[in-house]
N, C-alpha and C positions, 0 to 999 in steps of 0.2 A: 422444561424443568432445569436443565443444565444452565441455561441462560440466567434464570432466576438465582441459582446458587452462585454463579460467577459474579453476579451484580451485588451480592451481599458484601458490605464493606469488610466484614470480619474475614472473608476468604481472600481478598486482595489478589484475585487471579489476574485481573486486567493490569493492575499496578505492577505485578511481578513480571508479566509478559512484556510490558512496556519498558521496564528497567532492563530486562534481558536484551531487548532489541536495541535500546539506547547504548548499551555496552558493546554489543556486537557490530553496530553500525558506526564506524568512525565518522567524524565531521567531514563533509566533502567526499562521501563514499563513492560517488560517481565521478564522471569527468576524468577518466584515466586511472581510477583507483578501484579496481575490481576487488570484490570480497575474496578473502582466502577461502579455501575449500571448507574448513571447519566453521568459519563464520557464516558462510553461505548455507550450510546445513542447519545451523542454529536459527538463522533468520527465517529460512523457509518454513521450518516447523513452528516457530513462534507466530509467524503471520498466518499460517494455516489455522492454528488454534484460535487466534484473534478473530478470524473471519467466521469461525464456527460459533463464537459467542457474541458476535456483533449484532444479534437480533434485538438486543435490549438498548433502549435509548441511552441509559446510563453508561453502557460500555462504549457506544459510538461517541458520546460526548467526551469521555475520558481519553479515547484515542485521538479525537480531533483537537483536544486541548493540550496534547503532548507535543514534543518536538519531533516525534517519529515521522509524521507526514512529510516534513521537509527532507529528512534523511532518506525516506523511501523515494521521493521524487528525484533526489540527487542520484540515488542508486540506479535509476533508469537511464541516466546519462551515459553510462559506461557500456560499450558494445559487448564486452566480455560478460557482464552481468545479464545483458539481454539474451545471451546465448544459453543461459541457464533456464531451461524450459519450466521446471517446477517453481523456481523462484519467481520468474516473470508471471506465470499464471496466478500464483498466490497473491502477489502485489496487485495485479490488475483486478482480481476478484475482490480483494479488500477495498480497493479504490471504488469499484462499482457499487459495493455496499455503502460506502461512506458518502459517495458523491450525490446520493439522493437527498441529503440534508443540506440546507442552505449554508450553514456554518462550515461544515467540512468541505463542501464544494468550493467555497470561497478560499479556504486555506490551501486546498490542493492547487488551485489556480495561482494564488499568491506565491506559493513555493516553487513555481516554475513549470507547471503542467504545459503551458504554451511552448516552452523550450523543448520538451520531450515528446510532444504529441506526434510531430512529423517523423521523428526518429523511430518511435514505436510503430507507427503505421508502415514504415519501410523495413522493419526488422524481419529477419527470416521467419520467425514464428508467426508473425501477423500475415506475412505473405503466403504462408503455407496452410494456415488454418483460418477459415471463415469465422469461427466462433471467437477467436482472439481479436480479429479485426473488428468484429461487431461489439465486443466488450469495450475495446478502446474507444470506438465511436460513441457508445452509450455513455461512457464517462465524459467524453467531450461534450455531448449533447446536454447532459445534466449540468455541467459547469456553465455552458453558454446560457441555458435556460434560467439559471439563478443570477447570471451576470446582468440580466436585463433590468 
C-alpha cells in the first residue's frame, strides 16, 4: 500500500527524494571526494527510503531515469565512502533492486560499475561480510546477464 501511495503523482515522494539526493550528492562525489558527515546522513536515509518504495515499476523507472545512478556509482569510488557501512549497504541494496531491470542495469554499467566492482569486492565490508560480497556479485551477475 505504501508503494502505491508513493507512486501517485500528487504525492511526489520519489521526485522529492531524488531532488534531495541530487542536492546532497555533488558532481564527482567519489574519487577522493568523500561526503561530509551531514550529507552522508541525508544520503543514507534518502536511499533507505527509496529502496523501501522501489517495489513499484514507476518508482524504479523514475530512479533509473534520474542522474542519481551516476552519482551513486561515483560515490562508491571513494574509500572513505566505502568505510561508511550504513551508506554502502543502502547503496548496494538499492542497486540490487534496480539491477534486475534491463534499463537500470545498463545505466549502472554505463555509469562505471565496471570501475568500482573490483574496489567493492576488495573493500573491508565485503571482505568481512559474506552477504555484502554476495550482493555485489548479484549486481554484477544481473548487469552481465543483460549485457548479452
